[in-house]
N, C-alpha and C positions, 0 to 999 in steps of 0.2 A: 147652577153652572150654565154657561152659554150653550144651549142645546144645538143651536145652528152651527157653532164652531166645532162642536164634538162630532158632527156629521163628517167633517173632513178627516177624521181619524181612520175611516174605512179605506182600505187600500184601493177600492174601486171608485172612490170619490174623484170628482174632477179637480183640476189644479187650483181653481179659485177657492174651493172648500178646503183643500189641503193647505193652501197658503194661510187661510184664516185660522185653521187649527194650530198651525205652527206659531202664528202671532199670539194666539190665545195662551199657548204653552209658555211662551216667553213672558207674557203678562202675569200668569199665575206664579212663575218662578220668583218674580220680584215683589209680588203682592205679599204683605206680611202675614195675612191669615188665610190665603187661598188654600194652603195645604190642609187646613182643617176641614174644608169642604170635601177634599179628596179623601181624607182619613174617614170622615163620616160616611162617604159614599161606599168605601170599602167595607167598613164595619156593618153598615146597614144593608149591604148588598143591593144598593139602589139600582145599579146598572147590570144588565145581563150581557151587554156587548163586550166581548173580550178585549177589543182595542181600547175601549174607555177604561176598563179595569187596568190595563197595562199603563195607560196614560196616567191614571191616578198614582200607581206605584212609582212612575217616573218623577212625578211632582214631589212625592214623599222622599224619594231617593235624593233629589236635589236639595231638599230641606235638611236632611240628615247630614249630607256630605258637606254642604257649604254654609248652612245657617243655623246649625244646631245649637251653637253656643249662645245665639241671640235669644233663644226661647226661654221662657220661665220654667221653673221646675214642674209646674202643673201641666204646661204644654208638652214638656218632654215625657211626662207620665202618660199623657194622652196618646202620644205616638206609640209607646210601649203597649198600652192597653189595646189600641187599634190593631196592632199586629197580632197580639195574642188572640183577640176576638176573631180576626180573620182566620187564624190558624184553627181555632176551635170550630169555626163554621165549616172548614174543609172536611172535618171528620164526619159531618152530617150531610154534606152535599151528595145528591144522588149521582152526579157525574164529577170526576176530578177536573180541576182547571186545566187549560191547555199548558203544554210544557213551557212555552215562552213566558207565560204568566208566573208559573211556579218558579222558574229560574230568576225572574226579576224580583219576585217576593223574597227569594233566598238571598239575593244580593242586598236588598234593603235590610233584612235581618242581620246579615254579616256586617254591614256598615254600622248599624246600631250597636252590634256586639263590640266592635273594636272601639267605639266611642264610649260605651257605658260599662263594659265588663269590669274594668279596674276600679270603678267608682260607685255607680248607682245600681248596677245590675249584676252582682257577683253570682246570683243564682240563675243566670241566663239558661244554662243547659238543663238545670233541674226543672225550671218552669216549662221549657219546651217539651222535655221528656214526660212531664206529668200530664201535658195536654195530649201528646201523640200516642203515648203508651206503645202498644204493638199494632195499632191500626195501620193497615198497609198504606193508606193515603198519607197519614201522619208521618209514618216512617220515611216515605218517599221525600216529603218536605224536609224532615229532619236531616236526612242524608244530603239533600241539595244545599241546605244551610251550612252543614259541615264543610262541604266542598268549597262553598263561597267564602267561608271563614279562612280555610287553608289558603285559598287564592289570595285573600287580603294580607295574610300574615307571611307567607313564604314564597309566593310566586315571584321568581327572579325576573320575569318579563315586565313586571310592574315596577316603575321607577318610584322609589320612596325617598322622602326627605330624611335627613339624619334624625330629626325629631320623631318621624313616623317609625323609622327603623328601631330606635330605642324603645318606643312604645310597644312595637310588635314583639320585641325580645322579652319585654316585661310581661306581656300577655301570655306568651308561651310558657315562661317560667311559672307564672301563677297557675296556668291551666295544669301544668305537670304536677304541681303541688296539690291542687284542689279538686280537679275533676277528671283528669285523663283516665285513671283506673275505672271510674264509673262509665266513661264514654266507651272504653274498650269492652267493658262488660256488656253494655247495650249493643255493641256491634256483634259480639258473640251470640247474644240472644237473638238478634235479627237474623244472623246467618243460620243459626240452628232452626229457627222457626220457619224460615222461608226458602231454605235451600232446595226443597223438593216441590214447593207450591208456587213460588213467585220468583222466577228467574231474574226479572227486571230489577226488583228490589235487592236481591242477593248480589247481582252484578254491581249495582250502585254501592252497596256496602263494601264489597271487595275493593272497589275503586277508592273509597274513603280510607280503608285500612292501608292500602298502598300509598296514598298521599300522606297520611299522618305518620307512617312508620319512620319516615326520614328524620323526624324531630322529637319523637317520644321515646321513652325507655323501651328498647327492643325486647327485653325479657317479657314484657306484657303480651307481645305477639309471638315471638320466637319461642314458644313453649309447646309441649306435646299436644294440648287440647286444640290450640289454634292451628298448628302445622298439620296435624292429622286431619282436621276438618278441611283445610285448604287442599291437601293432597287428595282427599275424597272428592272435592269439587273438580279436580283435574280429570276425573273419570266421568263427569256429567257434561254431556256435549254442550249444553247451553251456557254452562258456567266456566268451562275450562280455559277459555281465552283470558277472561278477567282474572281467574285464579292464577294463571301463568304470570300475568302482569303484576299481581299482588306479591307472588313469590319473588319475582324479579326485584321489586322494591325492598323486600326484606333482605335479600342477598346483598343488595347494593348499599345497605346501611353501614356506615363507618363503625368499626368495633375492633376489639382486641384481635390481633392476627390469628392466634391459636384458636380462639373461640369461633372466629369466622370460618376457619378451615374446618372445624368440627361440624358447624352448622351446614356448610355446603356439602360436605361429605355425607352427612346423614340424609340430607335431601336427595342427593344423587343416588344413594343406595335404594331409597324407597322408589324413586322414579324409575330406576333401572329394573328393579324387581317387578314393577307394574307394567313393564314393557314399553315405556316411553322412549327408550333409546333405539328401538327398532324403527328407524326413520322410514325405511322402504315399505313398511306396512301401513303407513299413515297417509290417507288420501286428502285430508282437509288441510289445504295450503295456508288458510288464514290462521288456523291453530299452530301449524308448524312455524309460521313466521314469528308468532309470539313465543313459541317454545325455543326457537333459535335465539331470540333475544334473551330468554332466561338462561340458556346455556352460555351465551356470551357473557352475561352478568356473573355467572358462577365462575367461569374461567378467569375473567378479569379480576374478580375478588380474590381468587386464590393467588393470582400473580402479585396483587398488591400485598397480600399477606407474606408471600415469599420475599418480596423486596424489603419489607419492614424487618422480617426475621433475619435476613442477611445483614442488614444495617445494624441490628442489635447484637449480631454475633451469635444468634441462637441457631447453630448449624444443624442440630438434630431435628428441630421442628421445620427448619427451612428445607431439609432433605425430604421430610414427609410432605410438605407443601408441593415440592417439585414433583414427587411421585403422584400426588393427587392431580396435578396439572397434566402430567403425562397420560394418565388414564382417560382424560377427556379428549385427547388429540384425535383419536379415530372418529369420535362423534363429531368433533369440530370439522374434520375434513368431509365427512358425509354431508353435513349441512352446507359447507362451502361449495361443494360441487352440485348441489341440488339445482334442478332445472329452473326453479322459480327464483327470480332475482331478489325478491324481498327476503326470502329465507336465507339466501346466500349473503346478502349485504348485512343482515343483522348479526352475522358471526364474525365479520371482518375485524372488529375491534380486538377480539380474543386472538385471532390469527396474528395480527400485528404485534400485540403485546407478547404473545408466545414466542414469536421470532426474536423479539428484543431480548427476552430473558434467556432464550436459547443461546443467543450471541454472548450475553453476559456470562452465562454458565460456562460456555466454552472458553471465554476469555479468562475467567477465574481459574478454570482447570489448567489452561495453558500456563498462566502465571505461576500456579502452584507447581506444575510439573517441570518448569524450567529450572527450578531450584536444585542446586547440588545437594546430595545427601552426605551424611557424616562420614561415610566410608570412602568417599572419592579421594584418591591419592594424587595430590597435586605435584608432588616431588618425583613420583615414579609412575607415570601414566601407562597403564597396561591396556589389555583388551576390553575390560569392563568400562574403563574411562573413555576409550575410543568409541565404544558403542553408545555411551551417554552423549558424547559430542555429536555423534551422527543423529541421535534421537532429538537433540536440541535443534538441529537444522530442520528436521521435519516439523517440529512445533513452531519454528519461525515461519515456515511456509503457511501453516495454519493461521498464524497471527496476521500474516500479510494478506491472506484471503479475507479474513474478518475485516481488516482495515479497508479493503475495497468496498465492502458492504456497509460498514458503519465506522467511518473514520473518527467522527466526533466521540462515539462511545469508547473507542480504543484510547483516544487521547485522554478522555476524562478518567478512565479506569487506571491508566498508567500514572497519570498525575496524582491520583488519590494514593496509590500504593507508594509511589516515589516520595511524595511529600511526608506521609506519615512515617515512613521508614527513616528518611534522612533527618527527621526531627530528633530522633533518639538513636542515631547510629552507634553512639558509644556503648549502648547497652543492648544492641541488637546482634543476633548471631550473624556470622560472616555471610552465610548463604543467602540470607534475606536482604542484606545490604547489597551483595553482588547482583542479585536478580533485579533489585529496584533500579540499579544503574544500568544493568543490561537491557531492561525494558525501554529506558530512555534512549539507549544506543539503537535498539531495534526500530524505534519509531522513525528513524531517518529513512530506512528503506520501506517501511510499512506505509509511510505518508510521503511518497516521493515528490521531489520538486526538481526543477532544472538547476544545474550548477550549485547545488547545496544551498539554495536561497530559502532556508527554513525561517529566516527572521524578517521576511518582507512578504507582501501579498496579504493573504488571509490573516486578519488582525488577531482574531481569537486564538488561532493555532500558533501564530508567531509569538504572542505574548505568553501563552502556556509553556512553549518550549524555552522561551527566554527566562521565564521564572525558574523552570527546573534547572537550566544550565547555571543560572546565578546561584541557586541553592547548592548545586554540585561543587562549584569552585569556591564558595565562601563558607561551606559548612565544616570544612576541615576533614572531610571524609577521606581525603588523599592520604591521611596519616593512619588509616585503619591497618591493623597489624595482620593482614592476610593477603597473600599474593593475588588471589582471584579478584579482590576488591581493588587493589592497587592497579592491576592491569586493566580492569574495566574502566577505572577512572581515566587513565591515559587514552585508551581507545576512544572513549566518548568525547573528551575535549578535542581530540584530533578530528573525529567525525564531524563535530559541530564547530569547526574552526571559524565559520562565518559569524558565530556569536561574538567573537573577539573584535570583529570590525565594528559591531554595534556597541559593545561595551569594552573598549580597549583597556579600561582601568584594571581589568582582571588578569591581563597578560603577565605582569611580574610574578604574581603568586603561582601561576601555572608553570612559568619558566623555572622558578625555584624548586617546584615539586619535581620537575624533570632532572634538575641538576644535583639535587641533594640525595640523602639516603632513601627517599621515596622512589627515585627513578634510576638514574645512571649509577648511583652508588648503593643501590639496594643490596641486601644480603643475599637475595636470590639471583643466580645467574640468568634464569629465565626472564625475570622482570627487567634486569639490566639490558639484556639483549633486545627485548621488545621495545623498551624505552628508547634505545638508540635509534631504532627505525622510526618510531613515532615522533621522537624529538625532531628528526630530520624533516619529516612531513609537516610538522607544526610550524617550524621555522620557514620552510619553503612557501607554505600557503599564506603565511602572514608576514612575508619579507618586508612589505611596506611599513609595517608597524614595529619592526625590530630595531630600527636605527638607534633609539636611545639606549639599547641594551647590548650592542655589538661587542664593545671592548670588554665589558663585564663577562659576557658569555665566553668569549675567546680565552680570557684569563682562567675562568673556572673549568674549562675543558682541557686546558694545557696538558695536564698529566694523563688524560685519556687518549691523547694523540701520540704518546710515546711508542716508538717501535720497540717491542721487547725482544732482544736477541735471545737465542735459545740457551746461551750459557749462563745468564745471570740468575736463573732459578726463580726469578720473581714471577709470580702468577698475576698477570694484569687483570683488571676488573672486567675488561671487555675482550671478546674474541676478535680475531683480525676481521672477520666478516662484519661484526658490529662496529669496529673502528672505521670501516669504509663509510658508514652513515655519518659518523662524527666528522670525518674529513670533508665529506660532501657538504655537511651543514656549515662547517667553517668556511668553505669556498663560497657557498651561497650568501652567507652573512657579509663576507668581504666584498664580493662582486655587486650585490644589490644595495650596498650601503650608499649613503649620500656623501661619503668622503671624496676628496680630490684624488686624481689618478696616482699622485706620488704616495699618498697614504695607503691606498689600496695595494700598490706595488710593494710597499714596505711590509704590509701585513701578510701578503701572499708569500713574500720571500721568507719572512719569519716562520711561516707554516711549512714551507717546502725545504728550506736549507737543512734542518736537522735530518730529514729523510735522505738528502743527497750525501751528507757527511757519513751517516750510518751505512749507506749503500756502498760507498767506496771501501770503508773498513771491512765490511762483511764480505765483499767480493774478493778482497785480498785473502781473507781468512779461508774462503772456499777454495781458492787456488792451492792453498797449502794443506787443506784438510785431507787426512788419509782415510779416516773411518767413514764408511758409506752412510751410516745413520746420521753422523754429524753433517756430512755433505748435504743430505736431504733436508735437514732442519735449517741449515744456513740458506740453502736455495729457496726454501719456503719463505724465510724472512726477507730475502732480497725481492722475491716476487710480491710480498705484501707491500714493501716500500714503493715499488713501481705502481702497484694497484692503487695505493693511497693517493699518490701524485696524480694518477689518471682520474681518480674519482673527484678530486678538487676541481678538475676542468669541466665537470658536468654543469657547473654554474654558468658557463659560457655557451651561447648558442652558435656563435660563428667567430671568424677572425676579427670582425669589427669590434665586438664587445671585449675581446682580449686586448686589442690595441687601445681601446678607450680606457681600460683599466691599467694600461702600462705594464701588462704582465707577460708580453711575448718573450722578453729576455729571460725571465725566470724559467719558463717552460723549455726554452732552447737549452738553458743550462742543464735542466733535468734530462733532456734528450741526450746531451753529450755525456752526462754521468751514467745513464742507463745502457747506452749502446755497446760499450765494451763487454757487457755481460754476454752478448751474442757470440763472442769469440772464445768464451770459456768452454773448455772441452767437457767439464763435469756438469751433470744435471741439466743437459741441454733442453729437454722438453719443457721443463717448468720455467726456465729462464726465458727461452724464446717466446713462450706463450704470453708471459707478462709484458715483455718489451713490444711484442706484436700488438697487443691490446692498446698499449700506450701510443704506438704509432698511429693506429686507427683514430684515436682521439685527437692527436696532434694535427692530422691531415685536416680535421674539421676546424681546429682552433688556430693553427698557424698557417694553413694552406701552403702556398709555394715556398715558404721559409723552411718547410720540411724537406723539400726535394733534394738538396745537397746530401742529405743523410741516407736517402733511399737506396742508391746503388750498393754502397758498402753493406748496409743492413741486409739487403736481399742476398748478396753474395754469401754472407755468413749463414743466413737461414736456409740456403739451398744445399749446404754442405751436410753430408751424412744424414739425409732426412728420410723419415718414414712416411707412410701414406697419410697418417694423421697430421704430421707437420705440414705437408704440402696442402692438404685439405684446408688447413687454417691459414696458410700463407697466401693462397690464391685470392680469397676475398680482399686481402690488403692490396694486392696488385690490381684487382678489379676496381677497388675504391679509387686508387690513384689514377687508373686509366680513365674511368668515367668522369672524374673531377677535373683532371688537368689536360686530358686529350692530347692535342698536338704538342703541348709543352714537354710531355714525357716520351714523345715518339723515339728520340735517339736511345733513351734508356731502355724502352720496350724492345726495340730492334736488337739491342745488344744482349738482353737477357732472355729473349723469346725462346731460342733453341736450348740454352742451358736449362730453362725451366721445363721445357717439353721433354728433354732427355731425362731429367730427374723423374718426371711423371711416368714416362714410358718404362724406365728402369724398374720402378716400383710395381707398375701394372704387370710387367712380364715376369716378375719373380714367381717361382713355383710355390704353390701352397698346398697343404693337405686337402684331399678331396672333400672331406666333411667339415673343414674348418669354416664354420658359419661366420664367425667374426671377421676373419680375413677376407671372405667373399664380400661381406657388407662394406668393409673398409675400402675395398677396390671399387665397389659400385659407387660409393660416395665420392671417391677421388675422381672417378670417370665423370660424374656429374659436375664436380668442381672444374675439371679440365674443360668440359664443353661450355660451362658458364663463363670461363675466362675467354674462350674464343668468341662467344656471343658478345661479351663486353667489348672486345677489341673491334669486332666487325660493326657492332651497333654504335660505337663511338666515332665512327668515320675514320678508323685507323687501319683499314685493310692493307695499306702499303706496308705495315709492319710485317704482315704475313707474306705479301708479294715480294718483299726484299730479302727473303730468307733463301733464295736460290730455288731453281725449278724442282730439284729432287726433294728438298724439304717441304716445299709447297705441296707437292703431290702427296707426300707422306701424311701431311696434316689433313689434306682433303679426304684421303682414304680413311683416316681414323674417324672423320665425321660421318662418312658413308657407313662405316661399320657400326658406329653408334646409333645411326638411324635404323639400321636393318637387323644387326645381329644380336644385340643385347635386349632381352625382354624387360626393359626399364622405360615405361612410357614418359617419365619425367625427363630422362636423358634424350629419348627419341624426339620429344617435342623441341628441346633446345637445339638438337642437331638440324631439324627441319627449319628452325628459325635462322640458324647460321647459313644453311644452304640457300634459302630464299634471299637472304641479304647479299650473299656472294653473287648469286645470279643477277640480282638487281645492280650490283656494282660492276661486275665483270662480264655479264652475259650478253652485252650488246656487241655491235660490229667491231668496236674499237677495244674490246677486252683483251686480256693477255692471250698470247698465242697458245692454242691447244685447249683453252677453257671450254670452247663450244663443244669440242669432241667429248670432253669430260662430262659435260651436261648430258649428252645423249647416251654415253656409255655407262655412266654411273648414277647421276642424279635422277634422271627419269626412271631407270629401273628401281632405284631405291624407293621411289614414291609408290611403286606397286608391290615390290617384294616385302617391304615392311608390313603393310596392312594384310597381306595374304598369309603371313605367318600364323600358325595356330595359337601362338602366345599373345597375338595382338587381339585383345578382348574388347570388342566394340560395345560391350555392356558396361565397361569400366569408364568412369568419368575422366580420369587422367588420360586414358588411351584415346578417348574421343577428342580431347584437346590436341593430342599429338596428331591425330588424323586431320584436324582442322588446319594445323600448320603445314601438313603434307599438301593439302589442297592449295594453300597460299603459295607453296613452292611451285606447284604445277602451273598455277595462274601467272606467277612471275615469269616462268620460262616462256609461256605463251606470249606474255606482254613483251618480253625482250626479243624473242626469235620469230614471232608472228606466224604466218602460214607454214613456214618451214617446220615448225614444231608439230602442227596439226598433221602435216603430210607424213612426218616421221612416225607419229603415233598410228596413223591410219594404214600406212603401207608397210611399215617394218615392225615396230615394236609390239603393238597389240595383236597383230596376226601371229607373231612368234609365241604369244601366250595362249593361242587357240581361242581367242575371243571371237564370238560370232559377228559377222559383218554388220548386222543391224544394231548390235550392242555397241560396236566401234563407232558407228555413225551417231548413235545416241550420246556416247561419251564425248565425242568431239564437239557436238552441238552444245552440250552442257558447259564444256570448257570455254567455249567462245561467248557464253552469256556474259553481258557486262556486269551483272550483279554477282559478286563473289559468293554471297550467301547461297544462291541457287546451286552453284557448283559444289559447295561444301556439303549441302544436304544430299545432292545427287551422289557424291563420292561415297558417302556412308552407305547409301542403298546399293550402289555398285558392288562394294566389297561384301556387304551382307549376302548378296545374291551369289557372288563368286565363291564364297567359302562354303565348304560342304557342311 
């Protein structure tokens, strides 16, 4: 060999020598027989320099790795013999080779092994073992060779060709058959021999066991003699870290879930008995880091076992696995909060997986507990049923919270349950089918989106929901013979109506479900009733997709629209409340159709004419009816007819849409048909209520076309009326006043005092002292009266009041002052102060009505003080604070309109009369004159808080 070049191998050599050594190495690599020189040098122990020995191994490594196939059988035999000779020599060496040489030698052995084991050297391990026996140096090299072989065969960081991967698999299979039991036995002997005398070799051996356990038969290691020895090592300080890692690898090995659970639990029992779970008593953080990793492995292994057992349906063992996991949680938390970050980070995997199964376990529990039991009475729901419905709401909240934490997990769990259940719905119990659909329904709120856009955005979520909805509507489950399943089906298709804009081909089959024996014609009244409401929602939300089906739907619902008079004894399918939804649906279909106006008008007339004809006949019958019960049932029927007509108009948003559909005339006909009911002396309350509601709708739909009917209708409604009648009539007048303003001024001036007289007459009627309901009715009527005055003044119609004559004007104003001061009703008080400030704004200037300025100082200003000073005026109540705020606005408006005169009156006359101290008067007037109204509002609250005892 080139001795000069070899000098460059020394790390301290200069760069020229190093360059020469590098060039020489390259030269030897391509030389066909240079490796023989190196082999001989190693076998003969020619060189004592470690770097030259290392260099020789490198040349041999290159030869074995890249050129081995080019060698003759004799040459290959020479390499084998060289390595065995070198190994034998190590047994006799006074000093062991340096670690880096031993490692390089082990690598060359491993390379030769993978090349030769399957063909020329099947006795590789036996040859090695016969040389090394139990010599510590030999054992060290043997263990290094085993680690190098493991690295060649299973190291995932090393990229292998498919050919190499096949070869490695074959080697492992052959080793399992031929030599693994012998190797395991050799490890046991090494551990037993050296555990107390040579910690370095013992640790190496533990590392080998940990590495090989992943691909050899676990029973060779996971047995009493091995595990007991390893647990013994856990108590030997120099061995325990490596023993911990070895146990971790054993625990990590894939195996039958029940066997894994038993293995982990037996390990845990021994470790706990030996005191290893007492973390706070352990000071060695390096060991604790390894122990934390072991606990993490045990926890994760148990979780994998639980998951497999759940999947296999082995509930009993799954329960045991879950209990085993639970018992590790306290230890897991102790390790997680440890001050050393390595210890803490090593347990995070277990924490994460535990959280995941906790969520899964809760989810499974919720899904199970949502299920109805056999005893639930659907036809006659009592207290127990109500409690279960309430309980279901609590479970839903739990599911919603889980969805916030793990939306993907919830979606996957529901999809699994839903799909498996609906595949076999015909043979599945009703409660399981119901809960599967219910879970799909609940996802809408658990995974919220804006405007129900469940089928756009997040692709995986949208496609999962779309798949489930498609299954729901195509599976035929709507025919399931149980009301709970039928109802859940309809609830869900309506909740996910946006699905039908994505896949409109499914609309006809859902419409048929609504219209036939599954929905509106179901044998259960409860299902029919709910279907009526849901059908209305379905049609409204999908009105753009309904055009092809309109005529068909209208024909099919014809019999459901019939007004059933009391005398025919026919029990109709739907209640009158349910029919309201059907009428609304019919109206929506007609109005939102793409038909021309004439067609829409004709369809709307077809819908409403039967109601008008029936109404006329029934009204005549009512006039002649003697029996009070019959009168009541006829009046009910008349009221339903008006209500149905009213409900059809909900499809219109304003007069414009009514005109566009050519429907004004039909509704005016209805109005003329219904108004005569107001003059009927019988069953006044119910008839007036229905017609009044219809008028409210017509003011929106027909606008000024309604006005000619209002005076006569009002006159009838003010005759013989009670507090409740007035209370309900006033909002109608308010609506007309606010909408038409000046257009209705003549009408308002004419009916203003008759309305007020009717109100005052009812309010002044004597009532029993303890009659709470009469007192409440009067309070509500008083509020309605003040709301009417507020509407009149707020709509710029104060002349309606002003034109009633001085005496009447004063009477009205006094009632407003009384409302502000005398009645402990903060809602009415607030309204009164709004009216007063509006009147001051309109009339309080220099050109206001004669005598109004006096009224301001004599009545309005005092009211602003007397009201808040009352004991019943509670400044801790939110409504009362709002009333005080309007009181402040009134005072500010007076100051705005009357200027310094107002301040002077307060300073010199009014506030001194209340015995207010001069400095407080000064403070009050300064606050009143502040330009920012908010400053005065805040001050006024403080002022009255101080003034009240």
